[in-house]
N, C-alpha and C positions, 0 to 999 in steps of 0.2 A: 823267719827273721825279724818277723814282731819285734820279739823281745830283742834282739840285736840293736833296733831301730829305736827302740823304747832307752837302749841302754845310752846311745849314741846322742840323741837329742837329750839327756842328763848331762852329758857333758858337752853340749855346745853345740852339737852338729845335726842341725836342720835333716830329716828324712823324708822319703817316702817310698813306702812299700808297694808294689805292684803283685796282684793277688788273681787267680782266678776260683777266688774260695772263697764267700763272704761269711759263711760259717766259721772256719779256722782262722781266720784274718779277726772277725771281730773277736774270736775268744780271745785271741794274745794281745788285742787293742791297744796295734801301732800307733804311734800321733799321727801320721797320715798314709792314707792306702788310697789305691786307684784299682778298681776293681774293672776287671775285660772279662765278658761272658764266654771263653775259649778253654779249650780240653785244658784240663794240666801240663804243667810241662811245653806251654805255648804262651807264656805270659807275657812276654816281648812283643807277639805276633808272629804271625805264619812264617815258617821254613821258606826262605829265598824270596822274601816280600821286605828288602829294604825301607821302601818307602813307605809302609803300614807301618813298620818297625819305627821309623823316626818319627810320626805322628803319635804313635801311642807312647814312647818316653815322652815326646814335647808336650804331650797335654798332661801326663801324670809328672813332669818336672813342675809345671803351673801350679800344681797345689801348695809350693813352696810360698809362694810368692799373694795366693789368694787364698787358703783355706788354714784356717787354725788348728790345730793340732787335735786329733781324736775325728779328725773326720774321714768321708769316704767317699771316693768322687767314681761316678759308675762311668766309664768311658763307651763313648758311640759308638763300638763298632763291633760287627759280626762274624761269625767265624765263614757262616756260608748262609744262603739265601733264606734258610730254615733250621729250625732247629731238628732236624734228623741225626744228625752227629752225635747227639745225646745219646740217642736211644742205641748208640754200638758203644760210649765209654760209661754210660748207667747202668748196665746189666746186673741181672743177680749171680748172686757167686765169684769168685775169685779164680779166675783160671789164668793167673799169671805164675811163671816161675816158683819153685819153691826156694824158700830163703835159705841161708847157711848161716852159720857162726861165725867160722873160717873164709875169708875171702877167695872168692872163685874169679878164674882167671880163664882168659877165650884162648890165650895160647903159652902154651911152657915158657917160651921165653920171657911173656910178662911174669909170669910166676918168678921166674929166677933174675929178673931183674929188680923184684920190689924188696925194698928194704923195712923187716919187720922193725926197726929201731927208728924207723921216720918219724920226726914230730908229726905231721901233716897227717899220721893214720894212726893217731893216737886212738881216733872213734872208733874202728873198729877192733 
């Protein structure tokens, strides 16, 4: 997202990137970022938490007025009362499902409906 944000900014569109990884975000150096110490995939807040999600987005967007390009705001939200959740997501070893070069579908109907010529799917 940082690379896309830099391109948009170069074309006159102000951006803010929400991130849960300082290292990755710093590496691509987006114009503006808002860091949230939440598990990856939950950058806009917890599921079923619209009030917190609105607060996160509002604070992130406030960067557009207050901060100059290249800044990263650390948002003051906490995923849980302590950091025990990090022990579950930062374990050694990769126990995720094996990755495949070919698209995988949960149901045969999904595979049948997929269009191999779809311009959106050019990345697979």
